[in-house]
C-alpha positions as CSV (number, residue, x, y, z in Angstrom):
1,M,1.4,-30.0,87.5
2,Q,3.6,-32.6,86.0
3,A,5.7,-31.6,82.9
4,L,8.5,-33.1,80.8
5,I,11.6,-30.8,81.3
6,W,14.5,-30.8,78.9
7,Q,17.6,-30.2,80.9
8,G,20.2,-30.6,78.1
9,P,21.2,-33.0,75.4
10,H,19.9,-36.5,76.2
11,D,18.6,-35.3,79.6
12,M,14.8,-35.2,80.2
13,V,12.9,-35.5,83.5
14,V,9.3,-35.4,84.6
15,A,9.0,-32.6,87.3
16,E,6.5,-30.5,89.0
17,L,5.7,-27.0,87.7
18,E,3.1,-24.5,88.8
19,R,-0.2,-24.8,87.0
20,P,-0.6,-21.9,84.6
21,V,-3.4,-19.3,84.9
22,P,-4.9,-18.1,81.6
23,G,-4.4,-14.4,80.9
24,P,-6.6,-12.0,78.9
25,G,-7.7,-13.6,75.7
26,E,-6.5,-17.1,76.7
27,V,-7.9,-20.4,77.6
28,L,-6.4,-23.1,79.8
29,I,-6.1,-26.5,78.0
30,A,-5.9,-29.8,79.9
31,V,-3.6,-31.6,77.5
32,R,-4.8,-35.1,76.7
33,A,-2.3,-36.1,74.0
34,A,1.0,-34.6,72.6
35,G,2.9,-35.9,69.5
36,I,6.6,-36.3,69.5
37,C,8.0,-34.5,66.4
38,G,11.2,-35.2,64.7
39,S,12.3,-31.6,65.6
40,D,11.7,-32.5,69.3
41,I,14.2,-35.4,68.9
42,H,16.7,-33.0,67.2
43,G,16.2,-30.7,70.2
44,Y,16.5,-33.6,72.7
45,T,19.9,-34.6,71.3
46,G,21.1,-31.0,71.0
47,A,21.6,-31.3,67.2
48,S,19.3,-28.4,66.3
49,G,20.6,-25.9,68.8
50,R,17.1,-24.5,68.9
51,R,16.1,-25.6,72.4
52,A,17.0,-24.0,75.8
53,P,17.6,-26.1,78.9
54,G,14.8,-26.0,81.4
55,M,12.1,-25.8,78.7
56,V,9.0,-27.9,78.0
57,M,8.7,-29.1,74.4
58,G,5.6,-30.2,72.6
59,H,4.0,-28.3,69.8
60,E,1.6,-31.0,68.5
61,F,-1.1,-31.4,71.1
62,A,-4.8,-31.6,71.8
63,G,-7.0,-31.5,74.9
64,E,-10.0,-29.9,76.6
65,V,-10.8,-26.3,77.5
66,V,-11.0,-26.2,81.3
67,A,-10.8,-22.5,82.1
68,H,-11.2,-19.1,80.5
69,G,-9.1,-16.0,81.0
70,P,-10.5,-12.5,81.2
71,G,-12.7,-11.5,78.3
72,V,-13.1,-15.0,76.9
73,D,-16.1,-17.3,76.7
74,R,-15.3,-19.3,73.6
75,P,-14.5,-22.1,73.1
76,A,-16.9,-23.2,75.8
77,L,-15.6,-25.1,78.8
78,G,-15.3,-28.8,78.1
79,T,-14.7,-28.2,74.3
80,R,-12.3,-30.7,72.8
81,V,-9.7,-28.9,70.8
82,A,-6.6,-29.2,68.7
83,V,-4.1,-26.4,69.4
84,N,-2.3,-24.3,66.8
85,P,1.0,-23.7,68.6
86,L,2.1,-20.8,66.4
87,L,1.5,-17.4,68.2
88,Y,1.4,-14.3,66.2
89,C,0.6,-10.6,66.7
90,G,-2.4,-10.4,64.4
91,E,-1.6,-6.8,63.6
92,C,1.4,-6.7,61.2
93,T,1.1,-6.7,57.4
94,D,1.7,-10.4,57.1
95,C,-0.9,-11.3,59.8
96,Q,-3.4,-9.0,58.2
97,A,-2.8,-10.7,54.9
98,G,-3.4,-14.2,56.4
99,R,0.3,-15.1,56.5
100,E,0.6,-15.5,60.2
101,Q,3.5,-17.9,59.8
102,L,5.6,-15.0,58.5
103,C,4.8,-12.7,61.5
104,R,8.1,-11.2,62.7
105,R,6.9,-11.4,66.3
106,R,5.9,-15.1,66.0
107,T,6.7,-17.6,68.7
108,S,5.7,-21.2,69.1
109,I,4.4,-23.1,72.1
110,G,6.8,-26.0,72.8
111,V,9.7,-24.5,70.7
112,N,10.8,-21.1,72.1
113,L,8.4,-20.2,75.0
114,G,10.3,-21.7,78.0
115,Q,8.1,-23.9,80.1
116,R,5.0,-23.4,77.9
117,G,4.7,-26.6,76.0
118,G,2.5,-29.5,75.2
119,F,4.4,-32.1,77.2
120,A,2.6,-30.9,80.4
121,Q,-0.7,-31.4,82.1
122,W,-1.9,-27.9,81.4
123,V,-1.1,-25.2,78.9
124,A,-2.5,-21.6,78.6
125,V,-3.0,-20.6,74.9
126,P,-4.8,-17.8,73.0
127,A,-8.5,-18.7,72.6
128,R,-8.1,-18.1,68.8
129,N,-5.5,-20.9,68.7
130,A,-7.9,-23.6,70.2
131,V,-9.7,-25.2,67.3
132,P,-12.7,-27.4,68.1
133,L,-12.2,-31.1,67.5
134,A,-15.1,-33.4,66.6
135,D,-16.1,-36.0,69.2
136,E,-15.4,-38.7,66.6
137,V,-11.7,-37.6,66.4
138,S,-9.4,-38.9,69.1
139,F,-7.1,-36.6,70.9
140,A,-4.2,-38.6,69.5
141,A,-5.4,-37.9,66.0
142,G,-5.9,-34.3,66.9
143,T,-2.2,-33.9,67.6
144,L,-1.6,-34.7,63.9
145,A,-3.5,-31.5,62.8
146,E,-0.2,-29.7,63.2
147,P,2.0,-31.8,60.8
148,L,-1.0,-32.1,58.5
149,A,-1.2,-28.3,58.3
150,V,2.5,-28.3,57.4
151,G,1.8,-30.7,54.6
152,L,-1.2,-28.6,53.5
153,R,1.0,-25.5,53.4
154,A,3.7,-27.3,51.4
155,T,1.1,-28.5,48.9
156,T,-0.4,-25.0,48.6
157,V,3.0,-23.5,47.7
158,A,3.8,-26.3,45.3
159,D,0.3,-26.0,43.8
160,P,-0.1,-29.4,42.0
161,Q,-3.0,-29.7,39.7
162,A,-5.6,-32.5,39.8
163,G,-4.4,-35.5,37.9
164,Q,-0.8,-34.2,37.9
165,P,2.1,-36.6,38.8
166,L,4.1,-35.4,41.8
167,L,7.2,-36.4,43.7
168,V,7.7,-36.1,47.5
169,L,11.1,-36.7,48.9
170,G,11.1,-38.2,52.4
171,G,8.5,-40.5,54.1
172,G,8.7,-39.1,57.6
173,T,5.6,-37.6,59.3
174,I,5.8,-34.4,57.2
175,G,6.4,-36.2,54.0
176,L,3.5,-38.5,54.7
177,C,1.2,-35.7,55.7
178,T,2.2,-33.9,52.5
179,L,1.2,-37.1,50.6
180,L,-2.2,-37.0,52.3
181,A,-2.6,-33.3,51.4
182,C,-1.5,-33.8,47.8
183,R,-4.0,-36.7,47.3
184,E,-6.7,-34.5,48.8
185,R,-5.9,-31.9,46.1
186,G,-6.2,-34.6,43.5
187,A,-2.5,-35.0,42.5
188,D,-2.0,-38.5,41.0
189,P,0.1,-40.5,41.1
190,V,2.1,-39.2,44.1
191,F,5.5,-40.9,44.3
192,V,7.3,-40.7,47.7
193,T,10.8,-41.8,48.5
194,D,12.4,-43.1,51.6
195,V,14.9,-45.8,52.7
196,A,13.1,-47.4,55.6
197,P,11.1,-50.5,54.7
198,H,8.4,-49.6,57.3
199,K,7.9,-46.1,55.8
200,L,7.9,-47.4,52.3
201,A,5.1,-49.8,53.3
202,M,3.2,-46.8,55.0
203,I,3.5,-44.8,51.8
204,A,1.7,-47.5,49.9
205,R,-0.9,-47.9,52.7
206,L,-1.7,-44.2,52.3
207,G,-2.2,-44.4,48.6
208,G,1.2,-43.2,47.4
209,Q,3.7,-44.8,45.1
210,P,6.8,-45.8,47.2
211,R,10.3,-45.6,45.8
212,D,13.5,-46.5,47.6
213,S,15.7,-43.4,47.3
214,R,18.9,-45.5,47.4
215,S,18.1,-47.3,44.2
216,A,15.5,-45.3,42.3
217,D,16.5,-43.3,39.3
218,L,14.3,-40.2,39.9
219,T,15.2,-38.6,36.6
220,A,14.1,-41.7,34.7
221,L,11.0,-41.9,36.8
222,S,10.1,-38.3,36.0
223,Q,10.4,-39.0,32.3
224,E,8.3,-42.1,32.5
225,A,5.6,-40.6,34.7
226,T,5.2,-37.3,32.7
227,G,5.7,-38.4,29.1
228,G,9.2,-37.1,28.9
229,R,8.8,-33.6,30.3
230,G,9.7,-34.0,34.0
231,F,7.8,-33.3,37.2
232,A,6.1,-29.9,37.3
233,A,6.6,-29.9,41.1
234,I,8.7,-31.8,43.6
235,I,8.3,-31.4,47.3
236,D,11.4,-32.0,49.4
237,A,10.4,-32.9,52.9
238,V,14.1,-33.7,53.8
239,A,16.0,-30.8,52.1
240,V,19.6,-31.8,52.4
241,S,22.2,-31.4,49.7
242,G,21.6,-35.0,48.6
243,T,17.9,-34.8,48.1
244,I,18.2,-31.5,46.2
245,R,20.8,-33.0,44.0
246,Q,18.3,-35.8,43.2
247,A,15.4,-33.5,42.7
248,L,16.6,-30.8,40.3
249,P,17.3,-33.0,37.2
250,A,13.9,-34.6,37.7
251,L,12.1,-31.3,37.3
252,A,10.5,-30.1,34.1
253,P,12.0,-26.8,32.7
254,G,10.3,-24.1,34.7
255,G,9.3,-26.6,37.4
256,V,9.1,-25.9,41.1
257,L,11.2,-27.5,43.8
258,M,9.4,-26.8,47.0
259,L,11.5,-27.1,50.2
260,V,9.6,-27.9,53.4
261,G,12.3,-29.9,55.2
262,L,14.7,-28.3,57.7
263,A,17.1,-31.2,58.3
264,T,20.2,-29.0,58.1
265,P,21.0,-25.3,58.2
266,T,22.9,-25.1,54.9
267,V,22.7,-27.0,51.6
268,E,24.5,-27.1,48.2
269,V,22.6,-26.3,45.1
270,G,23.8,-27.3,41.6
271,L,23.3,-24.1,39.6
272,Y,23.8,-25.9,36.2
273,D,20.7,-28.0,37.1
274,L,18.8,-24.9,38.1
275,V,19.5,-21.8,36.1
276,P,19.6,-23.0,32.4
277,Q,16.2,-24.7,32.8
278,E,14.7,-21.8,34.8
279,R,13.8,-24.2,37.5
280,I,12.4,-22.5,40.6
281,I,13.1,-23.2,44.3
282,K,10.4,-22.2,46.7
283,S,10.0,-22.9,50.4
284,A,7.2,-23.3,52.9
285,Y,7.3,-22.7,56.6
286,A,4.6,-24.0,59.1
287,Y,1.1,-22.8,58.0
288,S,-1.3,-19.9,58.2
289,A,-4.0,-19.9,60.9
290,A,-6.5,-20.7,58.1
291,E,-4.5,-23.7,57.0
292,Y,-4.4,-25.0,60.5
293,R,-8.1,-24.7,60.8
294,Q,-8.5,-26.4,57.4
295,A,-6.3,-29.3,58.6
296,V,-8.6,-29.7,61.6
297,A,-11.7,-29.6,59.3
298,W,-10.2,-32.4,57.3
299,L,-9.9,-34.5,60.5
300,N,-13.4,-33.5,61.7
301,T,-15.1,-34.4,58.4
302,G,-13.1,-37.6,57.9
303,R,-11.8,-36.3,54.5
304,V,-8.3,-37.2,55.6
305,D,-7.5,-40.3,57.7
306,V,-4.3,-39.9,59.9
307,G,-5.1,-43.0,61.9
308,P,-2.5,-45.2,60.2
309,L,0.3,-42.8,61.3
310,L,-0.5,-43.3,65.0
311,E,1.7,-46.3,65.7
312,A,3.0,-45.9,69.3
313,H,1.9,-44.4,72.6
314,C,3.4,-43.7,76.0
315,T,2.6,-42.0,79.2
316,L,4.3,-38.8,80.4
317,A,6.2,-40.9,83.0
318,E,7.5,-43.1,80.2
319,A,8.4,-40.2,77.9
320,P,12.0,-39.7,78.9
321,A,12.8,-43.3,78.1
322,M,10.8,-43.0,74.8
323,F,12.8,-40.0,73.7
324,A,16.0,-41.9,74.4
325,R,14.8,-44.9,72.3
326,L,13.7,-42.6,69.5
327,A,17.0,-40.8,69.5
328,A,18.8,-44.2,69.3
329,G,16.7,-45.3,66.4
330,Q,15.1,-48.1,68.4
331,V,11.5,-47.3,67.7
332,D,10.1,-48.1,64.2
333,A,7.0,-45.9,64.4
334,V,5.9,-43.0,62.2
335,K,4.3,-41.1,65.1
336,V,4.6,-41.6,68.8
337,V,2.0,-39.9,71.0
338,V,2.4,-39.0,74.7
339,E,-1.0,-39.5,76.4
340,L,-1.8,-37.6,79.5
């Protein structure tokens, strides 16, 4: 089969690999579409240090079930599915409590499983991770179940109330999916910051209130939007020292700053803006299995429309050049999808 191989920083090639055979409890997926995540770009450039040469990336993907491993008969052959890339033991305390994203034995397809990734023609995955996708939902849209589930998890942890003003920092894919999840929960208005004109326009298109983070006074905004108290919750989808510095003074006393971004390994936190007001910092990582299924259900029922985010496409053969262009900042698109 053909697959996209990362050989080192700024070095990707399409090469032939052996077609995988599904093992016990697994199904074989013919990949039809795979989204390029910002973390894939950080891996491509070597900035994250979380990718190993020779691997196949791709953790946002959808396709069709084409073979069953031993002991598996569902999903049926030919079923269109979105794939939860997070693999978990299913036996530990966290898994039993429905917190599979905290499983100490977790791994992720396309992140730390060598040549098992979505930028390939076929991938073997646990049958429980293949979630049926409605015929009306495109495979490209199905790839966005993964970042939508991240946004759903972030929103669950932040726990905004219906009719409550909320602030999201960062209008990348995760920030925009968080906006969609917050609106689905009834938060209103949802302010979202960014610096790129294209993303600010997308925020408005999705029903959010865009604010340019270079010029916006977020503390003043919080006072105006909440009648002087401050935001009860802020979701930081960037999570660098600068965004945390902006967020804390805009929080109400006892408010929650929810970190979902992973842009940098370390940050600085201003304790004088945190402790005297008993403001709370929480974090969200990935999603539970139930939250991934919920994200797919939102797509299947049309409750959430991710279509506007799908702004660019390429083939597997074109993917190395696309990665180079994305890394160089030459592509002004929220989501690029590799179609197979």
